[in-house]
MDAnalysis code that builds the backbone (N, CA, C; Angstrom):
import MDAnalysis as mda
import numpy as np

u = mda.Universe.empty(306, n_residues=102, atom_resindex=np.repeat(np.arange(102), 3), trajectory=True)
u.add_TopologyAttr("name", ["N", "CA", "C"] * 102)
u.add_TopologyAttr("resid", np.arange(1, 103))
u.add_TopologyAttr("resname", ["MET", "LEU", "ARG", "GLU", "THR", "GLN", "VAL", "SER", "ALA", "LEU", "GLN", "SER", "GLY", "ARG", "PHE", "ASN", "ARG", "VAL", "ALA", "VAL", "ILE", "GLN", "GLY", "ALA", "ASN", "SER", "HIS", "GLU", "GLY", "ARG", "PHE", "PHE", "ILE", "PRO", "LEU", "THR", "LEU", "THR", "ALA", "THR", "ASP", "TYR", "LEU", "GLY", "PHE", "VAL", "ALA", "VAL", "ALA", "ALA", "ALA", "GLU", "SER", "GLY", "LYS", "SER", "SER", "ALA", "ASP", "ILE", "LEU", "ALA", "ALA", "TYR", "PRO", "LEU", "SER", "ALA", "TYR", "ALA", "ASN", "PRO", "PHE", "GLU", "ALA", "ALA", "SER", "ALA", "LEU", "TYR", "GLY", "ASP", "ALA", "LEU", "PHE", "ALA", "CYS", "GLY", "ALA", "ALA", "ALA", "SER", "ASN", "GLN", "LEU", "ILE", "ALA", "GLN", "TRP", "THR", "THR", "CYS"])
u.atoms.positions = np.array([
    [-12.495, -18.041, 13.663],
    [-11.221, -18.159, 13.006],
    [-11.444, -18.403, 11.511],
    [-10.703, -17.720, 10.702],
    [-10.812, -17.885, 9.258],
    [-10.097, -19.149, 8.812],
    [-10.672, -19.840, 7.851],
    [-10.080, -21.072, 7.341],
    [-8.982, -20.816, 6.308],
    [-8.964, -19.645, 5.711],
    [-7.947, -19.313, 4.725],
    [-7.726, -17.805, 4.719],
    [-6.687, -17.394, 4.061],
    [-6.381, -15.964, 4.008],
    [-7.367, -15.259, 3.087],
    [-7.455, -13.956, 3.255],
    [-8.317, -13.156, 2.396],
    [-7.915, -13.320, 0.931],
    [-6.639, -13.248, 0.658],
    [-6.162, -13.361, -0.717],
    [-6.533, -14.717, -1.312],
    [-6.336, -15.783, -0.556],
    [-6.676, -17.122, -1.036],
    [-8.162, -17.225, -1.348],
    [-9.003, -16.718, -0.471],
    [-10.451, -16.765, -0.689],
    [-10.841, -15.957, -1.926],
    [-10.250, -14.791, -2.100],
    [-10.582, -13.963, -3.258],
    [-10.073, -14.574, -4.556],
    [-8.903, -15.184, -4.507],
    [-8.359, -15.822, -5.713],
    [-9.209, -17.011, -6.154],
    [-9.728, -17.758, -5.191],
    [-10.475, -18.974, -5.497],
    [-11.968, -18.725, -5.688],
    [-12.433, -17.558, -5.296],
    [-13.863, -17.266, -5.391],
    [-14.672, -17.780, -4.221],
    [-13.984, -18.225, -3.162],
    [-14.672, -18.744, -1.978],
    [-14.945, -17.603, -0.995],
    [-15.913, -16.772, -1.348],
    [-16.331, -15.688, -0.466],
    [-17.778, -15.339, -0.802],
    [-18.465, -14.695, 0.116],
    [-19.847, -14.289, -0.121],
    [-19.865, -13.185, -1.165],
    [-20.628, -13.371, -2.177],
    [-20.676, -12.417, -3.285],
    [-21.769, -11.400, -3.029],
    [-21.392, -10.414, -2.258],
    [-22.289, -9.314, -1.898],
    [-21.640, -8.012, -2.342],
    [-22.424, -6.964, -2.337],
    [-21.891, -5.652, -2.709],
    [-20.748, -5.275, -1.763],
    [-19.709, -4.710, -2.327],
    [-18.531, -4.353, -1.549],
    [-18.203, -2.874, -1.785],
    [-17.947, -2.180, -0.708],
    [-17.421, -0.822, -0.788],
    [-16.062, -0.870, -0.116],
    [-15.053, -0.474, -0.823],
    [-13.698, -0.537, -0.270],
    [-12.914, 0.686, -0.709],
    [-12.029, 1.102, 0.115],
    [-11.192, 2.238, -0.242],
    [-10.119, 2.463, 0.798],
    [-9.387, 3.501, 0.592],
    [-8.332, 3.891, 1.529],
    [-8.406, 5.400, 1.715],
    [-8.076, 5.844, 2.891],
    [-8.060, 7.277, 3.179],
    [-6.701, 7.863, 2.851],
    [-6.688, 9.113, 2.495],
    [-5.391, 9.759, 2.274],
    [-4.660, 9.865, 3.606],
    [-3.397, 9.779, 3.551],
    [-2.512, 9.946, 4.712],
    [-2.602, 8.820, 5.747],
    [-3.059, 7.643, 5.347],
    [-3.121, 6.539, 6.307],
    [-1.732, 6.087, 6.746],
    [-0.731, 6.308, 5.948],
    [0.615, 5.902, 6.300],
    [1.241, 6.724, 7.412],
    [0.651, 7.863, 7.748],
    [1.221, 8.763, 8.762],
    [1.388, 8.114, 10.129],
    [0.535, 7.185, 10.456],
    [0.577, 6.581, 11.784],
    [1.803, 5.702, 11.994],
    [2.496, 5.370, 10.931],
    [3.629, 4.459, 11.012],
    [4.968, 5.158, 10.835],
    [4.949, 6.477, 10.688],
    [6.150, 7.239, 10.366],
    [6.472, 8.201, 11.507],
    [7.718, 8.222, 11.977],
    [8.081, 9.194, 13.009],
    [8.129, 10.609, 12.434],
    [7.616, 11.568, 13.172],
    [7.606, 12.967, 12.726],
    [9.009, 13.512, 12.482],
    [9.985, 12.946, 13.154],
    [11.364, 13.444, 13.070],
    [12.181, 12.757, 11.978],
    [11.531, 12.092, 11.048],
    [12.218, 11.358, 9.991],
    [13.154, 12.286, 9.204],
    [14.365, 11.829, 8.962],
    [15.343, 12.605, 8.192],
    [15.403, 12.088, 6.748],
    [16.101, 12.814, 5.902],
    [16.283, 12.387, 4.512],
    [16.995, 11.039, 4.451],
    [17.978, 10.844, 5.313],
    [18.685, 9.565, 5.360],
    [17.747, 8.452, 5.804],
    [16.923, 8.734, 6.810],
    [15.936, 7.756, 7.266],
    [14.970, 7.403, 6.133],
    [14.601, 8.405, 5.339],
    [13.676, 8.174, 4.234],
    [14.244, 7.139, 3.265],
    [15.522, 7.241, 2.986],
    [16.153, 6.263, 2.096],
    [16.061, 4.853, 2.674],
    [16.118, 4.740, 3.999],
    [15.922, 3.448, 4.646],
    [14.511, 2.928, 4.444],
    [13.511, 3.814, 4.547],
    [12.132, 3.422, 4.302],
    [11.957, 2.961, 2.854],
    [12.600, 3.651, 1.934],
    [12.535, 3.277, 0.517],
    [13.138, 1.890, 0.315],
    [14.275, 1.626, 0.956],
    [14.926, 0.318, 0.827],
    [14.022, -0.797, 1.343],
    [13.346, -0.579, 2.445],
    [12.428, -1.582, 2.997],
    [11.258, -1.800, 2.031],
    [10.697, -0.708, 1.525],
    [9.584, -0.824, 0.581],
    [10.020, -1.574, -0.676],
    [11.236, -1.314, -1.133],
    [11.751, -2.013, -2.319],
    [11.888, -3.508, -2.046],
    [12.440, -3.854, -0.910],
    [12.636, -5.262, -0.568],
    [11.302, -5.991, -0.446],
    [10.307, -5.328, 0.113],
    [9.009, -5.975, 0.323],
    [8.156, -6.024, -0.938],
    [8.380, -5.111, -1.857],
    [7.528, -5.037, -3.045],
    [8.136, -5.677, -4.283],
    [9.453, -5.907, -4.248],
    [10.118, -6.430, -5.432],
    [10.466, -5.354, -6.440],
    [10.183, -4.114, -6.116],
    [10.545, -2.984, -6.975],
    [11.950, -2.535, -6.606],
    [12.565, -1.770, -7.465],
    [13.887, -1.237, -7.141],
    [13.731, 0.061, -6.348],
    [14.733, 0.384, -5.569],
    [14.734, 1.656, -4.844],
    [14.636, 2.821, -5.819],
    [15.304, 2.698, -6.965],
    [15.264, 3.767, -7.970],
    [13.834, 3.985, -8.477],
    [13.099, 2.898, -8.696],
    [11.703, 3.028, -9.151],
    [10.851, 3.715, -8.086],
    [11.062, 3.334, -6.847],
    [10.286, 3.936, -5.766],
    [10.638, 5.407, -5.609],
    [11.918, 5.728, -5.677],
    [12.325, 7.135, -5.576],
    [11.808, 7.951, -6.753],
    [11.667, 7.335, -7.912],
    [11.112, 8.045, -9.061],
    [9.630, 8.359, -8.839],
    [8.925, 7.435, -8.196],
    [7.505, 7.628, -7.924],
    [7.253, 8.525, -6.713],
    [8.176, 8.493, -5.756],
    [8.034, 9.257, -4.515],
    [9.319, 10.044, -4.247],
    [9.657, 10.976, -5.133],
    [10.909, 11.726, -4.928],
    [10.786, 12.643, -3.715],
    [11.799, 12.648, -2.922],
    [11.801, 13.491, -1.724],
    [11.550, 14.952, -2.079],
    [12.031, 15.374, -3.231],
    [11.880, 16.777, -3.656],
    [10.426, 17.173, -3.915],
    [9.543, 16.217, -4.071],
    [8.138, 16.515, -4.338],
    [7.322, 16.746, -3.065],
    [7.957, 16.586, -1.928],
    [7.255, 16.693, -0.644],
    [7.893, 17.758, 0.240],
    [7.119, 18.251, 1.165],
    [7.591, 19.313, 2.063],
    [8.722, 18.840, 2.968],
    [8.739, 17.551, 3.301],
    [9.764, 17.012, 4.195],
    [9.759, 15.486, 4.090],
    [10.758, 14.836, 4.664],
    [10.822, 13.368, 4.584],
    [9.606, 12.659, 5.191],
    [9.048, 13.229, 6.242],
    [7.854, 12.652, 6.861],
    [6.716, 12.560, 5.846],
    [6.483, 13.630, 5.099],
    [5.403, 13.641, 4.107],
    [5.657, 12.627, 2.991],
    [6.898, 12.536, 2.537],
    [7.241, 11.590, 1.474],
    [7.030, 10.153, 1.941],
    [7.529, 9.823, 3.118],
    [7.381, 8.476, 3.658],
    [5.913, 8.157, 3.941],
    [5.157, 9.134, 4.394],
    [3.726, 8.929, 4.644],
    [2.995, 8.558, 3.365],
    [3.302, 9.263, 2.286],
    [2.667, 8.956, 0.998],
    [3.060, 7.562, 0.524],
    [4.328, 7.251, 0.606],
    [4.826, 5.943, 0.178],
    [4.175, 4.828, 0.980],
    [4.192, 4.926, 2.294],
    [3.645, 3.855, 3.118],
    [2.123, 3.782, 3.032],
    [1.463, 4.915, 2.903],
    [0.006, 4.898, 2.736],
    [-0.393, 4.120, 1.494],
    [0.317, 4.367, 0.400],
    [0.027, 3.634, -0.830],
    [0.413, 2.168, -0.696],
    [1.599, 1.902, -0.174],
    [2.098, 0.525, -0.087],
    [1.261, -0.329, 0.864],
    [0.880, 0.224, 2.002],
    [0.184, -0.567, 3.018],
    [-1.327, -0.598, 2.847],
    [-1.894, 0.413, 2.206],
    [-3.348, 0.492, 2.146],
    [-3.895, 0.546, 0.716],
    [-3.519, 1.564, -0.029],
    [-4.120, 1.782, -1.346],
    [-3.818, 0.648, -2.325],
    [-2.586, 0.183, -2.361],
    [-2.240, -0.894, -3.302],
    [-2.942, -2.197, -2.939],
    [-3.047, -2.494, -1.663],
    [-3.764, -3.692, -1.227],
    [-5.243, -3.619, -1.551],
    [-5.838, -2.450, -1.365],
    [-7.255, -2.272, -1.703],
    [-7.462, -2.451, -3.206],
    [-6.587, -1.899, -4.009],
    [-6.704, -2.039, -5.467],
    [-6.549, -3.495, -5.892],
    [-5.610, -4.212, -5.296],
    [-5.414, -5.627, -5.628],
    [-6.640, -6.451, -5.238],
    [-7.201, -6.184, -4.076],
    [-8.410, -6.887, -3.644],
    [-9.569, -6.595, -4.592],
    [-9.692, -5.344, -5.011],
    [-10.760, -4.972, -5.940],
    [-10.655, -5.770, -7.242],
    [-9.455, -5.937, -7.736],
    [-9.263, -6.693, -8.978],
    [-9.641, -8.160, -8.795],
    [-9.291, -8.738, -7.650],
    [-9.655, -10.133, -7.389],
    [-11.172, -10.298, -7.248],
    [-11.794, -9.385, -6.525],
    [-13.258, -9.451, -6.336],
    [-13.974, -9.322, -7.677],
    [-13.469, -8.433, -8.532],
    [-14.115, -8.178, -9.825],
    [-14.125, -9.416, -10.716],
    [-13.229, -10.351, -10.507],
    [-13.211, -11.577, -11.299],
    [-14.446, -12.453, -11.029],
    [-15.037, -12.265, -9.855],
    [-16.116, -13.160, -9.436],
    [-17.472, -12.467, -9.299],
    [-17.517, -11.171, -9.453],
    [-18.776, -10.444, -9.234],
    [-19.093, -9.567, -10.434],
    [-20.318, -9.106, -10.487],
    [-20.741, -8.168, -11.519],
    [-21.463, -7.010, -10.842],
    [-21.578, -5.931, -11.552],
    [-22.281, -4.751, -11.013],
    [-23.765, -4.935, -11.114],
])
C-alpha cells in the first residue's frame, strides 16, 4: 500500500530518483467512448471535461472542434486521451524534472 499519492510524492521529492521513461499512446481515450456517440453527446463530454479541468467549454471546443474530426467518436477520443493520459503524463514529467537531472 502506498503511503501517499503519486502527486504528493512527486511534489515533495519523496520518490526514488531513477531514470524514468513515460509517455502516452495515441488514441488511448478510445476505450472510454461509445462508438455511437452523437454530436449532442459530444457536447456532454465537453461539459464534463470543462467541469473537471476548470477550463471553459468554449476553450475545449476551440481546442477540439467537432469539425476537425471525422465524427464525434474521434473528437471525444482525442479529448479524453489528452485529458486522461497525455496531460497527466506531462504534469508528472514537470514534477519529476524538479528533482532529477539528465
